[in-house]
SERO-4910 file (N, C-alpha, C, O; in steps of 0.05 Angstrom, whole numbers):
BEGIN
 pado doro    nc1    nc2    nc3   cac1   cac2   cac3    cc1    cc2    cc3    oc1    oc2    oc3
  Met    A   -167    315   -192   -170    296   -214   -200    290   -217   -214    285   -198
  Thr    A   -209    290   -242   -237    285   -247   -243    255   -245   -225    238   -245
  Ala    A   -268    249   -242   -277    221   -240   -269    206   -265   -261    182   -263
  Glu    A   -271    219   -288   -263    206   -313   -233    200   -313   -225    178   -322
  Ala    A   -217    218   -304   -188    214   -303   -181    192   -283   -163    175   -289
  Val    A   -195    190   -261   -191    169   -241   -196    142   -255   -181    123   -252
  Glu    A   -219    140   -269   -226    115   -282   -206    107   -303   -201     84   -307
  Glu    A   -195    127   -318   -175    121   -338   -150    110   -326   -138     90   -336
  Val    A   -141    122   -304   -117    112   -291   -122     84   -279   -105     67   -282
  Gln    A   -144     80   -267   -150     54   -256   -152     33   -278   -142     10   -274
  Ala    A   -163     39   -300   -165     21   -323   -136     14   -333   -130     -8   -340
  Glu    A   -120     35   -334    -92     31   -343    -77     12   -324    -63     -6   -333
  Ile    A    -80     16   -298    -67     -1   -278    -78    -29   -280    -62    -48   -278
  Glu    A   -104    -32   -282   -116    -58   -284   -106    -73   -309   -101    -97   -308
  Ala    A   -103    -59   -331    -93    -71   -356    -64    -80   -353    -56   -101   -363
  Gly    A    -49    -63   -339    -21    -71   -333    -19    -96   -316     -2   -113   -321
  Ile    A    -36    -98   -296    -36   -121   -279    -45   -146   -295    -33   -167   -291
  Ala    A    -64   -143   -312    -73   -165   -329    -51   -174   -347    -47   -198   -352
  Ala    A    -36   -155   -358    -13   -162   -376      8   -178   -360     20   -197   -371
  Ile    A     13   -170   -335     32   -185   -319     22   -213   -313     37   -232   -314
  His    A     -4   -216   -307    -16   -242   -303    -11   -260   -328     -5   -283   -325
  Asp    A    -15   -248   -351    -11   -264   -376     18   -272   -379     24   -295   -386
  Leu    A     37   -254   -372     65   -261   -374     73   -283   -353     89   -300   -359
  Ile    A     61   -281   -330     66   -301   -309     56   -329   -319     70   -349   -316
  Glu    A     33   -329   -332     22   -354   -342     41   -365   -364     46   -389   -365
  Gln    A     50   -348   -382     69   -356   -402     95   -368   -389    105   -389   -398
  Ala    A    104   -355   -369    129   -364   -355    124   -390   -342    141   -408   -343
  Glu    A    101   -394   -329     95   -419   -316     94   -442   -336    103   -464   -331
  Asn    A     82   -436   -359     81   -457   -380    109   -464   -390    115   -487   -395
  Arg    A    125   -443   -393    153   -447   -402    168   -464   -382    183   -482   -389
  Ile    A    164   -457   -356    177   -472   -334    170   -502   -336    188   -519   -334
  Ala    A    145   -507   -339    136   -535   -340    149   -550   -363    158   -573   -360
  Gly    A    151   -538   -386    163   -550   -409    193   -554   -406    204   -575   -413
  Leu    A    206   -534   -395    235   -536   -391    242   -556   -369    262   -571   -372
  Glu    A    227   -556   -348    232   -576   -327    229   -605   -337    245   -622   -330
  Ala    A    209   -609   -354    206   -635   -366    230   -643   -383    235   -667   -386
  Ala    A    244   -624   -394    267   -629   -410    293   -629   -393    315   -633   -404
  Gly    A    290   -626   -367    313   -626   -350    330   -601   -349    353   -602   -341
  Val    A    318   -579   -357    332   -553   -358    329   -538   -332    308   -539   -319
  Asp    A    351   -525   -323    350   -509   -298    332   -485   -303    336   -469   -321
  Val    A    311   -482   -287    292   -461   -290    292   -442   -266    273   -426   -262
  Ser    A    313   -443   -250    313   -427   -225    311   -397   -230    298   -383   -215
  Glu    A    324   -387   -251    322   -358   -256    294   -350   -265    284   -329   -256
  Leu    A    282   -366   -281    254   -360   -289    235   -362   -266    217   -346   -263
  Glu    A    239   -382   -249    223   -385   -225    226   -361   -206    206   -352   -195
  Ala    A    250   -351   -204    255   -327   -187    241   -303   -199    229   -287   -184
  Ala    A    241   -300   -225    227   -277   -238    197   -279   -233    184   -259   -228
  Val    A    187   -303   -235    158   -307   -230    151   -300   -201    131   -287   -196
  Ala    A    167   -309   -183    162   -303   -155    162   -273   -149    145   -262   -135
  Lys    A    182   -258   -161    183   -229   -158    158   -216   -170    146   -198   -159
  Ala    A    151   -226   -194    127   -214   -208    102   -219   -191     85   -201   -189
  Glu    A     99   -242   -180     76   -248   -163     75   -230   -139     53   -221   -132
  Thr    A     97   -225   -127     98   -207   -104     90   -179   -112     74   -165    -99
  Asn    A    100   -170   -135     93   -143   -145     63   -141   -151     51   -120   -145
  Val    A     52   -161   -163     23   -161   -170      7   -161   -144    -13   -146   -142
  Glu    A     15   -177   -125      0   -177    -99      0   -149    -87    -20   -140    -76
  Phe    A     23   -136    -88     25   -109    -77      6    -90    -92     -8    -74    -79
  Leu    A      6    -91   -118    -11    -73   -134    -41    -79   -129    -57    -61   -127
  Glu    A    -47   -105   -127    -75   -112   -123    -85   -106    -95   -109   -101    -91
  Ala    A    -67   -105    -76    -74    -98    -48    -81    -68    -45    -94    -61    -26
  Asp    A    -72    -52    -64    -77    -23    -63   -106    -18    -72   -112    -19    -96
  Ala    A   -123    -13    -53   -151    -10    -59   -157     14    -78   -178     15    -89
  Ser    A   -138     32    -81   -142     54    -99   -137     48   -128   -142     64   -146
  Lys    A   -127     24   -133   -121     15   -161   -102     34   -174   -106     42   -198
  Gly    A    -82     43   -159    -61     60   -171    -65     89   -168    -47    105   -174
  Ile    A    -88     98   -158    -93    127   -156    -76    140   -135    -67    163   -138
  His    A    -72    126   -113    -58    139    -90    -28    144    -96    -16    162    -84
  Asn    A    -16    129   -115     11    134   -123     15    124   -151     28    103   -156
  Thr    A      3    137   -170      3    128   -198     30    125   -210     35    104   -223
  Pro    A     49    143   -206     76    139   -218     89    114   -208    103    100   -223
  Tyr    A     86    108   -182     98     84   -171     85     59   -182     99     40   -188
  Ala    A     59     59   -184     45     36   -195     53     31   -224     58      8   -232
  Arg    A     55     53   -240     65     50   -267     93     39   -269    100     23   -285
  Ala    A    110     49   -251    138     39   -250    140     10   -243    155     -5   -255
  Ile    A    124      1   -224    124    -27   -217    114    -44   -240    126    -65   -246
  Ile    A     94    -35   -254     83    -50   -277    104    -52   -299    109    -73   -309
  Ala    A    116    -29   -305    136    -29   -327    160    -47   -320    170    -62   -337
  Ala    A    170    -45   -295    193    -60   -287    187    -90   -287    203   -107   -294
  Thr    A    163    -97   -277    155   -125   -275    152   -137   -303    161   -159   -308
  Lys    A    139   -122   -321    135   -132   -348    162   -136   -362    167   -156   -375
  Ala    A    180   -117   -358    207   -119   -371    222   -143   -360    235   -157   -375
  Met    A    221   -147   -334    235   -169   -321    224   -196   -332    240   -213   -339
  Leu    A    198   -199   -334    187   -224   -344    193   -228   -374    199   -250   -382
  Glu    A    191   -206   -389    196   -209   -418    225   -217   -422    231   -233   -440
  Glu    A    243   -205   -407    272   -213   -409    276   -242   -401    291   -257   -414
  Ala    A    263   -250   -380    266   -278   -370    254   -298   -390    264   -320   -392
  Leu    A    234   -290   -405    222   -307   -425    238   -308   -451    233   -327   -467
  Asp    A    256   -290   -456    272   -290   -480    292   -313   -480    307   -316   -500
***
């Protein structure tokens, strides 16, 4: 893999992680509003906890997704889908 290809993959993974961080922030804001209204937010809280674990795993990988790119992509896609569904 060329240095340019490595940088492209790392940028893609970093962008995916940033998108998950944005979704987590949206979910946390939604949780605060729903809790204030007395709504059960346990499912949304569970989704946020799983997403945070996945992000921590991805961020701990010093290769930024290079050492197992398909797995990093799969984690990002699944985490984004989970949070998007929870936010609907």
